[in-house]
Phi, psi and omega in degrees: 000119179289335178228152171220149179085010182253129165250096183306332181292339184248008181293128176273166181293323175301316182291322179296318177294323179294319178296312184299321178298317181292326176298312177302317182294321183289324174295315179304311180299319177299314177295325176298315179298319180292320179299313179300314180300316182291333174292320180292330180272004179061042172246073191294331182291319178292316177301320178301315183295317182294325172295327173298314179289333174298314182297316181296317182288321176303306180305308186298316177304319177295319177300316181290319182292325177294319182293318178300313180299315181297322184275322187236004179055226184260023175305129187294141182285141172268327188272139179221165181305340181284348182272000180217157180204125174053043177291311178235342180297141178297146180303146178302322183288354184287331180279139180224144174301143181060033181290138178275163177301315181302319178292323174300315180291322177301321179295317173299319177299317176298322178295316178294325176293320180295317179298319180295320177293323179299307180294323178297313184288340176277333184308310186300332182278343189277131184264323188287123187293328175291323177294317181294323175295317180298314183294326178293322179292319176297319177296313181298323177294333177291329173296316177302317181295324179297317178302318179302313176298306175308322177296320178292317175303321183294334178284347185276145173288162178300147182262148177297150181282090176229160181232170176300329180294335175296341182256006183270135178290138177291158179293150180283143175282151186285358186286000000 
């Protein structure tokens, strides 16, 4: 379950903006973790793509935070990071040693689809028209993000037919 403690019917615009900022921050942090892992595994192309996603999540989070600041100033947030998990962040299991750029982009694409599904599924429960409009906007932005990843995928050459299993060490013999 990506969220806990939310009654979407009672979500205020401030809470919705705070939630959106946290969703972007969580995704940014996960992409930073993945970029670091890929650097450690000496897969710089996958790391470079994850850094690109860090930039995108950072920019979107800053835009949402600015909007929140303009509307609500320094009013203390009610929503916090413990109330959500993996709304848009890629699954921890998505990162692999020796990950190809195509696999990195596939993981990001799944995350954007997951975020789209989250916002889409929440909209019917939302009563406040401003919150509903914000969630519809966020849902639509996730489609734009999917298009962005698709565009990056289209730039890649065809990949050799390899699998994660090609990089797994065989078991040691008992002799």
